[in-house]
C-alpha positions as CSV (number, residue, x, y, z in Angstrom):
1,X,70.3,-147.2,64.4
2,X,74.0,-148.3,64.1
3,X,75.3,-151.6,65.4
4,X,77.1,-149.9,68.3
5,X,73.7,-148.5,69.6
6,X,72.0,-151.9,69.2
7,X,74.8,-153.5,71.2
8,X,74.4,-151.0,74.0
9,X,70.7,-151.7,74.2
10,X,71.3,-155.4,74.3
11,X,73.8,-155.0,77.1
12,X,71.5,-152.8,79.2
13,X,68.6,-155.3,78.7
14,X,70.8,-158.2,79.7
15,X,71.8,-156.5,82.9
16,X,68.2,-155.7,83.8
17,X,67.1,-159.3,83.1
18,X,70.0,-160.5,85.2
19,X,69.1,-158.2,88.1
20,X,65.4,-159.4,88.0
21,X,66.4,-163.0,88.0
22,X,68.9,-162.4,90.9
23,X,66.2,-160.7,92.9
24,X,63.8,-163.5,92.4
25,X,66.4,-166.1,93.4
26,X,67.2,-164.1,96.6
27,X,63.5,-163.8,97.5
28,X,63.0,-167.5,97.0
29,X,66.0,-168.3,99.2
30,X,64.7,-166.0,101.9
31,X,61.2,-167.4,101.7
32,X,62.4,-171.0,101.7
33,X,64.7,-170.3,104.7
34,X,61.8,-168.6,106.5
35,X,59.5,-171.6,105.8
36,X,62.2,-174.1,107.0
37,X,62.8,-171.9,110.1
38,X,59.3,-170.7,111.1
39,X,60.6,-169.5,114.5
40,X,63.0,-167.1,113.0
41,X,62.4,-163.7,114.6
42,X,62.3,-160.6,112.3
43,X,62.6,-157.0,113.3
44,X,59.6,-155.9,115.3
45,X,58.7,-159.5,116.4
46,X,59.3,-161.7,119.4
47,X,59.3,-165.5,120.0
48,X,56.9,-166.8,122.6
49,X,56.9,-170.3,124.1
50,X,53.4,-171.3,125.2
51,X,52.2,-174.1,127.5
52,X,48.9,-175.2,129.0
53,X,48.4,-177.1,132.3
54,X,45.4,-178.6,134.0
55,X,45.2,-176.6,137.3
56,X,47.3,-178.4,140.0
57,X,49.3,-180.5,137.6
58,X,52.6,-180.0,135.7
59,X,52.4,-181.9,132.4
60,X,51.4,-179.8,129.3
61,X,48.2,-180.7,127.5
62,X,47.3,-180.6,123.8
63,X,44.7,-178.0,123.1
64,X,44.2,-174.5,121.7
65,X,45.2,-171.0,122.6
66,X,44.4,-167.4,121.9
67,X,46.8,-164.4,122.4
68,X,45.2,-161.0,122.5
69,X,45.9,-157.4,123.6
70,X,42.4,-156.2,122.5
71,X,43.7,-155.0,119.1
72,X,45.8,-158.1,117.9
73,X,44.4,-161.6,117.9
74,X,46.5,-164.8,117.5
75,X,45.1,-168.3,117.5
76,X,46.9,-171.7,117.4
77,X,47.3,-175.2,118.7
78,X,49.1,-176.3,121.9
79,X,51.2,-179.4,122.1
80,X,52.2,-181.6,125.0
81,X,55.4,-179.6,125.3
82,X,56.2,-175.9,125.0
83,X,54.8,-174.5,121.8
84,X,56.7,-171.8,119.9
85,X,55.1,-169.0,118.0
86,X,56.1,-165.6,116.6
87,X,54.1,-162.5,117.5
88,X,54.5,-158.7,117.0
89,X,56.6,-157.2,119.7
90,X,54.5,-155.5,122.4
91,X,54.6,-154.6,126.1
92,X,51.9,-157.1,127.3
93,X,49.4,-159.7,126.1
94,X,46.7,-162.1,127.5
95,X,46.8,-165.8,126.9
96,X,43.7,-168.0,126.8
97,X,44.1,-171.8,126.8
98,X,41.7,-174.8,126.8
99,X,41.7,-178.5,125.9
100,X,39.5,-181.6,126.1
101,X,37.5,-181.6,129.3
102,X,39.2,-178.4,130.4
103,X,37.8,-174.9,130.8
104,X,39.4,-171.9,129.2
105,X,42.2,-170.5,131.4
106,X,43.5,-167.0,131.3
107,X,47.0,-165.5,132.0
108,X,48.0,-161.9,131.7
109,X,51.7,-161.4,130.7
110,X,53.6,-158.2,131.1
111,X,57.0,-158.6,129.3
112,X,60.1,-157.6,131.2
113,X,62.8,-155.3,129.8
114,X,65.1,-158.3,129.5
115,X,62.4,-160.2,127.5
116,X,61.8,-157.3,125.2
117,X,65.5,-156.8,124.6
118,X,66.0,-160.5,123.8
119,X,62.7,-160.7,121.8
120,X,61.9,-163.9,123.7
121,X,59.5,-165.0,126.5
122,X,57.4,-167.8,127.9
123,X,53.8,-167.9,129.0
124,X,52.1,-170.8,130.8
125,X,48.3,-171.0,131.3
126,X,46.2,-173.1,133.8
127,X,42.8,-174.6,133.0
128,X,40.3,-176.1,135.5
129,X,38.9,-179.5,134.9
130,X,35.3,-179.5,133.8
131,X,33.2,-181.1,136.5
132,X,29.5,-182.0,136.9
133,X,26.6,-180.7,139.0
134,X,24.9,-182.4,141.9
135,X,21.4,-181.0,142.6
136,X,19.3,-181.5,145.8
137,X,15.9,-179.9,146.5
138,X,16.0,-178.5,150.0
139,X,12.5,-177.0,150.2
140,X,9.4,-176.1,148.2
141,X,7.1,-177.8,145.7
142,X,4.3,-177.1,143.3
143,X,1.4,-177.4,145.7
144,X,0.5,-173.6,146.0
145,X,-0.3,-171.0,143.3
146,X,2.8,-169.1,144.2
147,X,5.8,-171.3,145.1
148,X,9.4,-170.8,146.1
149,X,11.6,-173.9,145.4
150,X,15.1,-174.0,146.7
151,X,17.8,-176.1,145.2
152,X,21.3,-176.8,146.6
153,X,23.7,-177.0,143.6
154,X,27.3,-178.4,144.1
155,X,30.2,-178.9,141.7
156,X,31.7,-182.4,141.8
157,X,34.8,-183.9,140.1
158,X,35.9,-180.5,138.9
159,X,34.6,-176.9,138.3
160,X,31.4,-175.7,136.6
161,X,31.6,-172.3,135.0
162,X,28.8,-169.7,134.5
163,X,25.8,-171.8,135.3
164,X,22.7,-171.3,133.2
165,X,19.2,-172.8,133.6
166,X,16.4,-173.6,131.1
167,X,12.8,-174.4,132.1
168,X,10.0,-176.3,130.5
169,X,6.6,-176.8,132.1
170,X,3.2,-178.3,131.6
171,X,-0.3,-176.6,131.4
172,X,-0.7,-176.3,135.1
173,X,2.3,-173.9,135.4
174,X,2.0,-170.3,134.3
175,X,5.6,-169.1,134.6
176,X,8.9,-169.4,136.5
177,X,11.8,-167.2,137.2
178,X,14.9,-167.1,139.5
179,X,14.5,-165.5,142.9
180,X,17.8,-163.7,142.4
181,X,19.0,-162.1,139.1
182,X,22.0,-160.1,140.2
183,X,25.7,-160.5,141.3
184,X,27.5,-158.3,143.8
185,X,31.1,-157.2,143.4
186,X,33.4,-156.9,146.4
187,X,35.0,-153.8,144.8
188,X,33.4,-152.2,141.7
189,X,32.3,-153.3,138.2
190,X,34.5,-152.0,135.4
191,X,33.1,-151.5,131.9
192,X,35.3,-153.2,129.3
193,X,35.0,-154.2,125.7
194,X,34.1,-157.8,126.8
195,X,31.4,-156.7,129.3
196,X,31.7,-155.7,132.9
197,X,34.6,-157.0,135.0
198,X,34.8,-157.6,138.8
199,X,38.2,-158.5,140.0
200,X,39.1,-160.0,136.6
201,X,35.8,-162.0,136.2
202,X,33.6,-160.9,133.3
203,X,29.8,-160.7,133.3
204,X,27.1,-159.4,130.9
205,X,25.2,-156.9,133.0
206,X,22.0,-155.3,131.9
207,X,22.3,-152.6,134.6
208,X,24.9,-151.5,137.2
209,X,23.9,-149.9,140.5
210,X,26.8,-149.5,142.8
211,X,28.4,-152.9,143.2
212,X,25.3,-154.7,142.0
213,X,25.1,-156.1,138.5
214,X,21.6,-157.0,137.2
215,X,22.1,-159.9,134.8
216,X,21.1,-159.6,131.2
217,X,18.5,-161.9,129.8
218,X,20.1,-164.7,127.8
219,X,19.1,-166.2,124.5
220,X,17.9,-169.8,124.5
221,X,20.9,-172.0,123.4
222,X,20.2,-173.3,119.9
223,X,20.3,-177.0,121.0
224,X,17.3,-176.2,123.3
225,X,15.2,-174.3,120.7
226,X,11.6,-175.4,120.6
227,X,12.3,-177.7,123.6
228,X,12.1,-175.2,126.5
229,X,9.9,-172.3,127.6
230,X,12.6,-170.0,129.1
231,X,16.2,-169.7,130.1
232,X,18.0,-167.7,132.8
233,X,21.6,-166.9,133.7
234,X,22.7,-167.4,137.3
235,X,26.1,-165.8,136.7
236,X,27.5,-168.2,139.2
237,X,30.7,-170.4,138.8
238,X,31.7,-173.2,141.2
239,X,35.0,-174.7,142.0
240,X,35.1,-178.4,143.0
241,X,33.1,-179.0,146.2
242,X,31.6,-175.5,146.3
243,X,27.8,-175.1,146.6
244,X,25.2,-172.4,146.1
245,X,21.5,-172.2,146.9
246,X,19.2,-171.3,143.9
247,X,15.7,-170.1,144.5
248,X,13.0,-170.5,141.8
249,X,9.7,-168.7,141.9
250,X,6.9,-170.8,140.2
251,X,3.4,-169.5,139.6
252,X,0.8,-172.1,138.9
253,X,-3.0,-172.4,138.1
254,X,-5.7,-173.7,140.5
255,X,-6.2,-176.7,138.2
256,X,-3.1,-178.9,138.5
257,X,-3.1,-182.6,138.1
258,X,-0.6,-185.5,138.5
259,X,0.8,-184.9,134.9
260,X,2.0,-181.4,135.8
261,X,5.7,-180.9,136.3
262,X,8.6,-178.4,136.0
263,X,11.7,-179.6,134.2
264,X,15.0,-177.8,134.6
265,X,18.1,-178.1,132.5
266,X,21.4,-176.9,134.0
267,X,24.2,-176.0,131.6
268,X,27.5,-174.1,131.7
269,X,29.4,-171.6,129.6
270,X,33.0,-171.2,128.6
271,X,35.1,-168.6,126.8
272,X,35.7,-169.1,123.1
273,X,37.0,-166.7,120.4
274,X,34.0,-165.2,118.6
275,X,35.3,-162.8,115.9
276,X,38.1,-160.9,117.5
277,X,37.0,-161.2,121.1
278,X,36.6,-163.8,123.8
279,X,32.9,-164.5,124.7
280,X,31.1,-166.9,127.0
281,X,29.1,-169.5,125.1
282,X,27.5,-172.8,126.0
283,X,27.8,-174.3,122.5
284,X,29.4,-174.1,119.1
285,X,27.2,-175.1,116.1
286,X,24.6,-176.5,118.5
287,X,27.2,-178.8,120.1
288,X,27.7,-178.5,123.9
289,X,31.3,-177.5,124.7
290,X,31.2,-177.9,128.5
291,X,29.8,-180.1,131.2
292,X,27.0,-182.5,130.3
293,X,23.6,-180.9,130.5
294,X,22.0,-181.9,133.8
295,X,18.2,-182.4,134.0
296,X,16.2,-182.1,137.2
297,X,12.4,-182.6,137.4
298,X,9.9,-181.4,140.0
299,X,6.6,-183.2,139.8
300,X,3.3,-181.9,141.1
301,X,2.1,-184.1,144.0
302,X,-1.5,-183.7,145.1
């Protein structure tokens, strides 16, 4: 090969090397700029400002959030001011938010044409304060073979969501179950990917008959494993000051004594991201995430 051909090859090679180096430098500059400006909106994206409030108050709280439209799932941290994040551009989305001693709140957001054209919006979410339960026995005891015990259950100092109950009993008791295992919907139950919904409230129904939801049996929470005999779901949630009456059927033997008793543990449930969906749970890794478990004991009195 003559010297002119070799020179030509060197020139072409040098140009290619220069182009590769230039491209790398441009990509580094873009990447660095993107990292230093994380809220920069690219094509097909929009900027969302998020905030969480305790219901009835105005300050923002530090906590966590999930944004979901059933196919896309975003998770992040909330600060004590509006929190900025970038999401894919879409017509609507649901925000879930929660914090210390606060239940998960939920807000559905449909973006306006102006928000979509500007690729910018704001979503604020309200969370109820987690309260505690006050329990009073209004009637019933363990004196008969078949007993109906009625308890008045009231939420104090906040709300209590999705109340569940676990039971443990002594040798003189055969079994126990709730007198009512269903919820009624004022309109109709709608089947969704997260369970059945009545006016925006989700429930795990084993069977639907008209406006009646027969509640599914629940698994014993792991923190109660080997400590209780059975657990049941009431499906009930209470705002502060609200009360419900819970009836418990208790079948006993003929041979009870002063050591016999029925112990009840009341617990709550809250929404948390499990996989790519929001589900009601009472614990994460055996740690209670809601109100303090409330124990109530009914002793046999001869």
